[in-house]
Structures are given as C-alpha cells and as structure tokens.
C-alpha positions in Angstrom: -52.2 124.9 -38.4 -55.3 127.0 -38.8 -58.6 125.6 -40.5 -58.7 128.9 -42.4 -55.0 128.4 -43.9 -56.5 125.4 -46.5 -59.0 127.2 -46.8 -61.7 125.8 -44.1 -64.6 127.9 -43.4 -66.6 127.3 -40.1 -68.4 124.7 -42.0 -65.1 123.0 -40.0 -66.9 122.4 -36.9 -70.0 122.2 -38.3 -69.9 119.5 -40.1 -71.4 116.4 -38.8 -68.8 113.6 -40.2 -65.2 113.7 -38.4 -62.7 116.2 -40.9 -59.2 115.3 -39.9 -55.8 116.5 -41.1 -52.0 115.0 -41.7 -49.0 115.6 -43.0 -48.2 112.5 -45.1 -44.0 113.0 -44.1 -44.4 112.8 -40.9 -48.2 111.4 -40.2 -48.9 114.6 -37.5 -52.4 115.3 -37.3 -52.8 118.9 -37.7 -56.5 119.5 -38.1 -58.9 117.8 -35.5 -62.8 119.0 -35.9 -65.4 118.4 -32.8 -66.3 115.2 -34.5 -63.7 113.6 -35.3 -63.6 113.8 -30.8 -67.0 112.6 -31.4 -66.1 109.5 -33.6 -62.2 108.6 -31.5 -63.0 110.5 -28.0 -59.3 112.5 -28.2 -59.9 115.8 -27.8 -58.7 117.9 -29.9 -55.7 119.1 -28.4 -54.7 115.8 -27.3 -55.6 114.3 -31.0 -52.9 117.4 -32.2 -50.3 115.0 -30.4 -51.3 112.1 -32.3 -49.8 110.3 -35.8 -52.4 109.0 -38.0 -50.9 105.3 -37.2 -52.3 106.4 -33.5 -55.6 105.3 -34.7 -55.1 101.9 -36.7 -55.4 98.4 -35.3 -51.8 97.2 -34.8 -52.3 94.8 -37.1 -52.8 97.1 -39.9 -50.1 99.7 -39.3 -47.5 97.8 -41.4 -49.9 97.9 -44.3 -51.0 101.9 -43.6 -46.7 103.5 -42.7 -46.0 102.0 -46.5 -48.9 103.3 -48.0 -48.1 106.8 -46.2 -44.5 106.4 -47.5 -45.7 105.6 -50.5 -48.2 108.4 -51.1 -45.2 110.6 -49.7 -43.0 109.4 -52.4 -44.9 109.0 -55.2 -48.6 111.0 -54.6 -49.9 107.9 -55.4 -51.8 105.0 -53.2 -54.4 102.5 -53.9 -56.1 104.1 -51.3 -55.9 108.3 -52.0 -56.3 107.1 -55.6 -59.7 104.5 -54.9 -61.7 108.2 -56.0 -64.8 105.9 -53.0 -65.8 105.5 -50.3 -63.4 103.1 -47.9 -64.7 100.7 -45.3 -61.8 100.3 -43.1 -61.2 99.3 -39.2 -59.9 102.1 -36.9 -59.2 101.8 -32.8 -60.9 105.0 -31.1 -58.9 106.1 -27.5 -59.8 103.2 -25.0 -59.1 101.5 -27.6 -61.9 99.9 -28.1 -62.0 99.1 -32.8 -65.1 100.3 -34.6 -65.6 100.7 -38.3 -65.4 104.0 -40.1 -66.4 104.9 -43.5 -64.2 107.4 -45.3 -62.8 109.7 -48.3 -59.2 110.5 -48.5 -58.3 113.9 -50.5 -54.6 114.9 -50.9 -54.5 118.9 -50.3 -51.9 120.9 -50.9 -48.4 120.5 -52.1 -45.1 120.3 -49.3 -44.4 123.0 -48.5 -41.3 124.7 -45.9 -43.6 123.8 -42.7 -44.5 120.0 -44.3 -46.8 118.7 -46.1 -48.2 117.8 -48.3 -50.4 117.1 -47.0 -53.9 114.8 -46.8 -57.4 115.8 -46.0 -59.5 112.9 -44.7 -63.7 112.7 -43.9 -64.6 110.3 -41.5 -67.9 108.3 -40.3 -68.8 106.1 -37.9 -70.4 103.4 -39.2 -70.1 100.4 -36.9 -73.7 99.8 -35.6 -74.8 100.1 -39.1 -72.8 97.6 -40.7 -73.6 95.5 -37.3 -77.5 95.9 -38.6 -76.4 95.0 -41.9 -74.7 91.6 -40.7 -78.6 91.2 -39.0 -80.2 91.9 -41.5 -78.3 89.7 -43.8 -78.8 86.4 -41.5 -82.7 87.6 -41.1 -83.0 86.9 -44.5 -81.0 83.5 -44.7 -83.8 82.9 -42.0 -86.2 83.8 -43.8 -85.9 82.6 -46.9 -85.4 78.9 -45.3 -82.0 78.8 -45.9 -80.1 77.2 -42.3 -78.4 79.3 -40.3 -76.6 79.0 -37.0 -78.2 78.9 -34.2 -79.4 83.1 -32.7 -77.1 83.1 -30.5 -73.9 83.6 -32.6 -75.9 87.0 -34.1 -73.5 90.2 -34.3 -73.7 92.2 -31.2 -75.9 94.6 -31.0 -75.1 97.4 -28.2 -77.7 97.5 -26.1 -77.5 101.3 -26.3 -80.7 102.3 -28.6 -78.4 104.0 -31.6 -81.9 106.6 -31.7 -84.5 107.2 -29.0 -87.0 105.1 -28.4 -88.4 108.0 -28.8 -89.0 107.5 -31.7 -90.5 105.1 -32.1 -93.3 106.2 -29.6 -93.3 109.2 -31.6 -93.7 107.2 -34.8 -97.1 106.2 -32.7 -96.0 102.1 -32.2 -98.2 100.7 -29.1 -97.4 98.5 -26.5 -98.3 95.2 -29.2 -96.3 96.6 -32.0 -93.3 97.3 -30.2 -93.3 93.8 -29.3 -94.4 92.0 -32.5 -91.7 94.6 -33.3 -89.0 92.8 -31.3 -89.6 89.6 -32.0 -89.0 90.4 -35.8 -86.0 91.1 -34.4 -85.4 87.9 -32.9 -86.6 86.0 -36.2 -90.1 84.6 -35.5 -92.0 84.3 -37.8 -95.7 85.4 -38.3 -97.3 82.0 -36.6 -94.0 82.2 -33.7 -95.4 85.5 -32.7 -99.8 84.8 -32.7 -98.0 81.3 -31.3 -96.4 83.5 -28.1 -98.5 86.6 -27.7 -102.2 84.3 -28.2 -103.3 86.5 -31.3 -104.5 85.5 -34.6 -102.3 85.6 -37.1 -104.4 87.4 -39.2 -103.7 90.1 -36.5 -100.0 89.3 -36.5 -99.9 90.5 -40.6 -102.4 93.2 -39.7 -99.4 94.9 -36.9 -96.2 93.6 -39.6 -97.8 96.0 -42.4 -98.3 98.9 -39.5 -95.2 98.4 -38.4 -93.4 98.9 -42.5 -95.7 101.3 -42.7 -94.9 103.7 -40.1 -91.1 102.9 -39.5 -91.2 103.8 -43.3 -90.0 100.3 -44.5 -89.7 98.7 -47.2 -90.7 94.5 -45.8 -89.5 93.2 -42.4 -86.4 92.7 -42.4 -86.0 96.4 -42.8 -88.1 96.5 -40.0 -86.5 93.8 -38.1 -83.1 96.4 -38.5 -85.1 99.3 -37.6 -85.6 97.0 -34.1 -82.2 96.8 -33.7 -81.3 100.0 -34.3 -83.6 100.9 -31.8 -82.2 99.3 -29.3 -85.6 95.8 -29.4 -82.6 93.5 -29.2 -80.0 94.6 -26.3 -76.6 92.5 -26.6 -77.6 89.7 -24.0 -81.3 89.8 -24.6 -80.7 86.1 -27.1 -79.6 84.3 -24.7 -81.1 84.7 -21.3 
C-alpha cells in the first residue's frame, strides 16, 4: 500500500507527527512515516513487518486486542469513538515505555485487499508529561503543601529537550541561568538569595526578568522551562 492509495499526498512524510495506518482485521501496519520512526525507533521497512500490538505494553495487550477485534466486527470502539486526543503508554523498539498522544480515525471500508483501516496520528508527550508532573509537585511545594522529598521528584531526561543555546539566545546571563536552576529545585526566593549571596530584592528582580525572557507567566512555568532546557539533570537532586 502507498500513501496515495488512501489519498495522502506529500504531507505524509513531511508532517511532524507520526502517521500510522493499520489493517483492523490483521493489525498489520501498512503505512509508517518518518516521524513515526523518530518516535518509536523502527525504520519504515521494519515497521511494515509489525502488528499494532507490538507497540503496546504487555499489561495492556489483552485490552488492546479486545478493542481492535470489536472495531473490526462492529466498526465501533471506546478509543475510535472517543472524538478526542488519547494519552496512552507505548513501547519503542528498545523496549522503553513512553507516553503518546494520539487520535484514531477509521478510513475506508473493507475491500479485496483487506481492511477496514485505522489511521493513527501520534505524538510523543513523554517529556511534557514529566514536566507537568514536576510542575504540579512544585506548585504544591510553593503553596506550602507537604510534598515528598526531592529524591522522589519525577525523573527528567539528562539530555536537554531544548538546546541550552535557546536559553542563551533569549539573553539569559549565567546568574539568571543559576537562578532558573534553583527555581527548578523548588527553592524559595529567600533560599536562592542565601545560596547565591545576593539580596532578596535582587532575586525577585532576576525572577521577573526570567519570566519575561522565557515568555512564561509565573515562576512555576519558569521552573518547568528549566526542566525542558535540561538544567535539572536526572541525578542532580541526589548529589
């Protein structure tokens, strides 16, 4: 099967989201674009030898198999009828579990070649979910709510999700980067002032400038941005 057979044009390979088409009866993957390779690690030739369930964590396979069998028989199913983006776990080629956001759409009735077919538009949201979990915990910390110790904070990839050069391009000074790092660790303004040996008013000024330069609305979003910029390595809080 070619993308043109289902009405896809050049956007099939150019789109930044993963695009996967599978046969609902056999679960065999029929189309797989370059963005899907970036997300899951399988080349197009490798993916065309897979079934959809190969991308599903073991603990969810029975549920997945029942759902896709129901769709093949009835044309209905909780995911295909959801009419919203789904946030689900998935497996990469290496066996690593990630979180993906996807939408599912039925395309084309069954014919002599197979079908019906299912189109999945997929986006990797693993890092975004981690940042959101961190932000939620940081919000509780800043509001004075009792939270777990720092070593139980959500893991953050040691590789920068956004190049640090982007922060430099925003005009962040070395001192502002350090304040941003301490914000991400949940430090209060007073604690930052004590650690950097500067006045409390200076820290407040740094925070205001960070919020402005990073295009965020508050210190919590600035802290999340620090996580995305790789200023909080995975094991830093245990050192």
